[in-house]
C-alpha positions in Angstrom: 95.7 79.1 -24.4 96.3 76.1 -23.6 92.9 74.5 -24.5 93.3 76.4 -27.6 96.9 74.5 -28.7 95.2 71.1 -27.7 92.0 71.8 -30.2 94.2 72.5 -33.0 95.8 69.9 -32.9 92.1 67.5 -32.6 90.7 68.4 -35.6 88.2 65.4 -34.9 86.5 66.4 -32.5 84.6 68.8 -34.7 83.6 66.1 -36.8 85.5 66.7 -39.7 87.6 64.2 -41.5 90.9 63.9 -41.2 92.6 65.2 -44.8 94.2 62.8 -47.5 97.6 65.4 -46.7 97.7 64.1 -42.7 96.5 60.5 -43.3 99.3 60.3 -46.5 99.3 56.7 -47.6 98.8 53.7 -45.5 102.2 52.3 -43.9 103.3 49.3 -43.5 103.5 49.3 -40.1 99.6 50.1 -40.0 99.3 46.4 -39.4 101.6 46.0 -36.6 99.2 49.0 -34.9 96.3 47.0 -35.4 97.3 43.6 -34.0 98.9 46.5 -30.8 95.3 47.9 -30.7 93.9 44.2 -28.8 96.8 45.2 -26.1 96.8 47.7 -23.0 100.2 48.3 -23.1 101.8 51.3 -24.1 102.7 51.3 -27.7 106.0 53.7 -28.5 106.5 54.9 -32.7 110.0 55.4 -33.2 111.9 56.2 -36.3 114.3 59.4 -37.6 112.6 63.2 -37.9 110.1 63.4 -41.0 110.1 59.4 -41.5 105.9 59.6 -40.8 105.5 58.8 -37.5 102.7 61.7 -37.1 101.1 60.5 -40.3 100.9 56.2 -38.4 99.2 57.9 -35.8 96.3 59.8 -37.4 96.1 56.6 -39.5 95.7 55.2 -35.7 93.3 57.4 -35.1 91.4 57.0 -37.3 91.5 53.0 -37.6 90.0 53.5 -34.3 86.7 56.0 -34.6 85.9 53.9 -37.7 85.5 50.8 -35.0 83.5 52.7 -33.3 85.3 54.7 -30.6 83.9 58.4 -30.4 86.3 61.3 -31.8 86.3 63.0 -29.1 87.7 60.5 -26.6 90.6 60.3 -29.1 93.4 63.2 -27.7 96.5 63.9 -29.3 99.5 66.3 -27.3 102.6 67.2 -29.7 104.9 68.6 -27.6 106.6 70.6 -30.5 103.7 73.1 -29.8 105.2 75.5 -27.3 102.1 75.8 -25.6 101.4 72.1 -25.0 105.5 72.0 -24.0 105.6 74.6 -21.8 102.6 73.2 -19.8 103.5 70.9 -16.6 102.3 67.3 -17.1 99.0 68.3 -14.6 97.9 70.8 -16.5 97.8 69.1 -19.3 95.9 66.4 -17.9 93.2 69.0 -16.1 92.9 70.7 -20.2 91.8 67.6 -21.7 89.3 66.0 -18.8 87.7 69.7 -19.2 86.9 69.6 -22.3 86.4 66.0 -22.6 85.8 63.5 -19.0 85.4 60.5 -20.8 88.7 60.5 -23.1 90.1 56.6 -23.4 92.8 57.1 -25.8 95.9 59.5 -25.9 98.6 60.2 -28.4 101.9 61.8 -27.6 103.5 62.7 -30.3 107.4 63.8 -29.9 107.1 63.4 -26.4 111.0 62.8 -25.8 110.7 66.4 -26.1 109.7 66.7 -22.1 111.6 65.6 -19.5 110.3 63.2 -16.8 107.5 62.2 -19.6 108.0 58.5 -18.6 107.1 58.5 -15.1 103.4 60.8 -16.1 102.6 57.6 -18.4 103.8 55.3 -16.3 101.1 56.7 -13.7 98.2 57.3 -16.5 98.9 53.4 -17.3 98.5 52.3 -13.5 95.8 54.5 -12.2 93.8 53.1 -16.1 92.9 56.3 -17.1 93.2 55.7 -20.9 92.4 52.5 -22.3 95.0 53.0 -25.0 98.0 55.3 -25.1 100.4 56.1 -27.7 103.5 58.0 -28.1 106.3 58.8 -30.7 109.6 60.3 -30.7 112.8 60.8 -32.7 115.0 59.2 -30.1 115.5 55.7 -30.0 115.6 56.4 -25.4 112.2 56.2 -26.0 112.6 52.1 -26.5 115.8 52.3 -23.7 117.1 53.4 -20.7 114.8 55.2 -18.7 111.6 53.6 -20.2 112.1 50.0 -20.9 112.8 50.6 -16.8 110.0 52.3 -16.2 107.5 50.7 -18.2 109.2 47.4 -18.2 106.6 44.9 -19.3 104.3 48.2 -20.0 104.9 49.0 -23.2 105.6 47.5 -27.2 107.1 49.0 -30.0 107.4 49.7 -33.5 110.1 51.4 -35.6 109.4 53.3 -38.3 111.5 54.1 -41.4 111.0 56.3 -44.7 109.3 54.5 -47.5 110.1 50.7 -48.1 110.4 50.2 -52.2 107.0 49.1 -51.7 106.0 52.2 -50.4 107.4 54.5 -53.0 106.2 52.4 -55.6 102.6 53.0 -53.9 102.7 56.2 -53.4 103.9 57.2 -57.2 100.1 55.1 -58.1 101.5 51.5 -58.6 98.1 49.3 -57.8 99.6 45.7 -58.5 102.2 44.3 -57.1 102.0 40.4 -58.3 104.4 38.6 -60.1 103.2 38.6 -63.7 102.7 42.2 -63.6 105.7 43.0 -62.4 108.1 40.8 -65.1 105.9 42.4 -67.2 106.7 45.8 -66.1 110.4 45.3 -65.3 111.5 48.1 -67.3 109.7 50.7 -65.6 110.6 48.9 -62.2 113.8 49.6 -62.5 113.2 53.2 -63.5 111.7 53.6 -60.2 114.4 51.4 -58.4 117.2 54.0 -59.7 114.8 57.1 -58.5 114.2 55.2 -55.8 118.3 54.6 -54.9 119.2 58.1 -55.6 116.6 60.1 -53.9 115.2 57.6 -50.6 112.0 57.3 -49.3 111.4 60.5 -46.8 107.7 60.7 -47.6 108.0 64.7 -49.2 110.4 64.1 -51.3 108.7 61.4 -54.0 107.7 63.1 -57.5 109.7 66.0 -57.1 112.1 67.7 -59.2 116.1 67.7 -59.0 116.4 71.0 -56.6 113.3 70.6 -54.7 114.7 67.0 -53.6 117.9 68.9 -52.3 116.6 71.0 -50.1 113.9 68.7 -48.5 116.9 66.6 -47.7 119.3 69.2 -46.8 117.3 71.1 -44.1 116.1 67.7 -43.0 119.9 66.8 -41.8 120.2 70.3 -40.7 117.2 69.8 -38.8 118.5 66.4 -37.5 122.2 68.0 -36.7 120.6 70.9 -35.0 117.6 69.6 -32.8 118.3 65.8 -31.8 121.9 66.6 -31.8 123.2 70.2 -30.9 120.0 70.9 -28.4 119.2 67.5 -27.5 122.6 66.8 -26.0 124.3 70.0 -25.8 126.5 69.1 -29.0 128.8 72.0 -30.3 126.6 72.0 -33.8 130.3 72.7 -35.9 131.7 69.3 -35.1 128.3 67.5 -34.8 128.1 68.4 -38.5 131.6 67.5 -39.8 131.4 63.9 -38.4 127.9 63.4 -40.0 128.8 64.6 -43.1 131.6 62.4 -42.9 130.0 59.4 -41.8 127.2 59.7 -44.0 129.5 60.8 -47.4 131.8 57.5 -46.6 128.2 55.2 -46.0 129.5 50.7 -45.8 132.7 52.1 -45.2 134.7 50.3 -42.0 135.5 52.8 -39.3 136.9 53.5 -36.0 136.2 56.2 -34.4 140.4 57.3 -34.5 139.6 56.9 -38.2 137.0 59.2 -38.3 139.1 61.5 -35.6 141.6 61.6 -37.6 139.4 62.3 -40.9 137.6 66.1 -39.6 140.8 66.6 -37.5 139.1 66.2 -34.0 139.7 64.2 -31.0 138.6 60.2 -30.5 136.9 61.2 -27.3 134.8 63.9 -29.1 133.6 61.3 -31.9 133.0 58.4 -29.2 130.3 60.7 -27.6 129.1 62.5 -30.5 128.6 59.0 -33.5 126.2 57.2 -30.4 124.4 60.7 -30.8 123.5 60.1 -34.1 122.1 56.7 -33.7 119.9 56.9 -31.4 118.2 59.7 -33.3 118.2 57.2 -36.1 120.6 58.9 -38.7 123.0 57.0 -38.6 123.6 52.7 -37.8 126.3 51.0 -37.1 127.1 47.4 -38.4 129.6 45.2 -36.0 132.1 42.8 -37.4 131.1 39.2 -36.0 133.3 36.9 -34.3 132.9 34.5 -31.7 135.8 36.3 -29.8 133.9 39.5 -28.0 137.7 41.4 -27.6 137.9 40.8 -31.4 134.5 42.7 -32.9 135.3 45.2 -30.3 138.7 45.8 -32.0 137.5 45.4 -35.4 135.9 48.4 -36.7 132.2 49.3 -37.2 130.5 49.7 -40.6 127.8 52.9 -40.7 124.9 53.1 -43.0 122.6 55.9 -43.1 118.7 55.6 -42.3 118.1 56.5 -46.2 120.4 55.7 -49.7 118.8 59.6 -50.5 119.7 61.3 -47.6 123.2 60.0 -48.2 123.0 60.5 -51.9 122.1 64.4 -51.3 123.9 65.5 -48.4 127.0 63.3 -48.5 129.8 62.7 -51.2 127.9 62.5 -54.3 127.6 58.6 -55.4 126.9 58.5 -58.7 129.5 56.7 -59.5 129.2 54.2 -56.7 125.9 53.2 -56.4 126.9 50.0 -55.4 127.1 51.7 -52.2 123.7 53.3 -52.1 122.1 49.5 -52.9 124.5 47.9 -50.2 122.8 51.1 -48.0 119.1 50.4 -49.1 120.0 46.4 -48.6 120.6 47.6 -45.3 118.3 49.3 -44.4 115.2 46.8 -45.9 117.2 43.6 -43.2 116.9 46.2 -40.0 112.6 46.8 -41.5 112.7 42.7 -41.7 114.5 42.5 -38.7 112.8 40.3 -36.1 113.4 39.2 -32.3 115.8 37.3 -31.9 117.9 38.4 -35.0 121.0 40.2 -35.2 123.2 41.6 -38.2 126.7 41.6 -38.6 129.1 41.9 -41.4 132.6 39.3 -42.1 135.7 39.2 -42.8 138.2 37.1 -42.8 142.1 37.1 -41.8 142.5 36.9 -45.8 140.5 40.5 -46.1 138.0 38.7 -47.9 134.0 40.5 -46.5 130.3 39.4 -46.7 128.0 42.3 -46.4 126.1 40.9 -44.2 125.0 37.9 -41.8 121.6 37.7 -39.9 122.5 35.8 -36.5 119.3 34.1 -34.8 119.4 33.0 -31.3 123.1 32.0 -32.0 123.5 30.1 -34.8 124.8 32.0 -38.3 120.8 32.0 -40.6 122.1 33.9 -43.6 125.0 35.5 -45.7 124.2 38.3 -47.7 126.3 39.9 -50.7 125.7 43.0 -52.0 127.2 43.1 -55.6 125.4 46.2 -58.4 127.1 44.0 -61.6 128.4 40.8 -60.8 129.1 40.4 -65.2 132.5 41.8 -64.4 134.6 38.3 -63.8 137.1 39.7 -61.4 134.4 41.2 -59.4 131.9 37.4 -59.3 135.1 36.1 -58.3 135.8 38.4 -55.5 132.3 38.1 -54.5 131.4 34.4 -54.8 135.2 33.8 -52.9 134.0 35.4 -50.1 130.7 34.0 -49.9 131.9 30.4 -50.3 134.3 31.2 -47.4 131.4 31.9 -45.3 129.6 29.4 -46.0 132.6 26.9 -45.5 133.0 28.7 -41.9 129.5 28.9 -41.1 128.9 25.5 -42.5 125.8 26.8 -44.6 124.7 25.2 -48.5 123.3 28.0 -49.7 124.7 32.4 -50.2 122.8 35.0 -51.7 124.3 37.5 -53.8 121.5 40.6 -54.5 122.3 42.9 -57.9 120.5 45.3 -59.5 118.9 43.4 -62.2 121.3 39.8 -62.0 119.1 36.3 -61.8 121.0 33.2 -61.6 122.7 30.6 -59.4 125.6 28.4 -59.6 126.7 25.1 -57.5 130.3 25.6 -56.2 131.7 22.7 -54.0 128.1 21.3 -53.5 126.8 24.8 -51.8 125.3 26.9 -54.3 125.0 31.3 -54.9 122.0 32.2 -55.5 121.8 36.0 -58.0 118.7 37.7 -56.8 117.4 41.5 -58.5 117.1 43.6 -56.2 114.1 44.7 -56.9 112.7 41.2 -56.4 114.0 41.0 -52.7 112.9 44.2 -51.7 109.3 43.1 -52.9 109.6 40.1 -51.9 109.3 38.2 -54.9 
């Protein structure tokens, strides 16, 4: 019965506390969600499958009930449940109101599975049937296209990623993030950093044995290809898997649709159709080359990154001998976490082929240049990275460039421009 399915997803109605397994580690995004609670807007949480979106919703529910909202006034509908998915919107609303006419907070989990949900949510919002509405899903279309059009000015969004390095340490039991404490325990931090670089930050993986992590991440990759690409977009499973595996195996490299098509022996048209599917479900991110000329930007190949370096390491080509690419992927995802309103990310390459991994543009102005280099102590490597940063600083008239390393810290001045070397762990932890 529909009522039974609804009750199953709302254990707090019985007066029971949510288990630690459901609540998990409090995510950094809870700070954003707390700020959102003062707004009537629809709150949407989006991100890759199994990154912790449902857990974040449970944490918000605890926040609400702790602040005085009756647990019976909060209802969650999970559209991964077949009974809930098969019901029409009118039946769902009627059944919820039968259980408790005073429900004021509505949570819709994996809502993108249900066609037409945007207009239903719009009608609930406009008729003020709920004081708070939260939606979550593993499709970026939740914050684009139809939703943006139907809910213009009526929703606020937050993107959730797998664990940051700080969250990863907290999950491992780390308590203090004081600068002096971290410096004293530097060897332990570096130990966990290497683990994080290899295994990634999906909440199911920390602390598990090697084979289990590989099994979990391989299963997740299959779920994304099968459910978020093949089923949702009607794509061919074998082709989708082939393209995804190739791109994930070549993170941080510049690729065009044509080069991917050649490598996979698939038409360019198919690649140009399928790669956006993987971007839509947050598996892949593309980074364009910066140019003041739009045509030049469009002609250049994009660089691609995976939502989690551990996922790339486990299902793609093993990066054990090229940890620099895993590190660059980590820097990119952290930049995405920190990306503010009006900011854009690009990579930069000049005519001589010198390249800077990331440039941060804000409101039309280049604000920051960031190079990722695992080990800058090699003379040739150091010279190459510095030359690229120096050229970019000259072009954009900046006085400082940043070179993120595994654990090397220093600064040097070249022609009145400063190169600052920052250890990855300090940059990730905002030290």
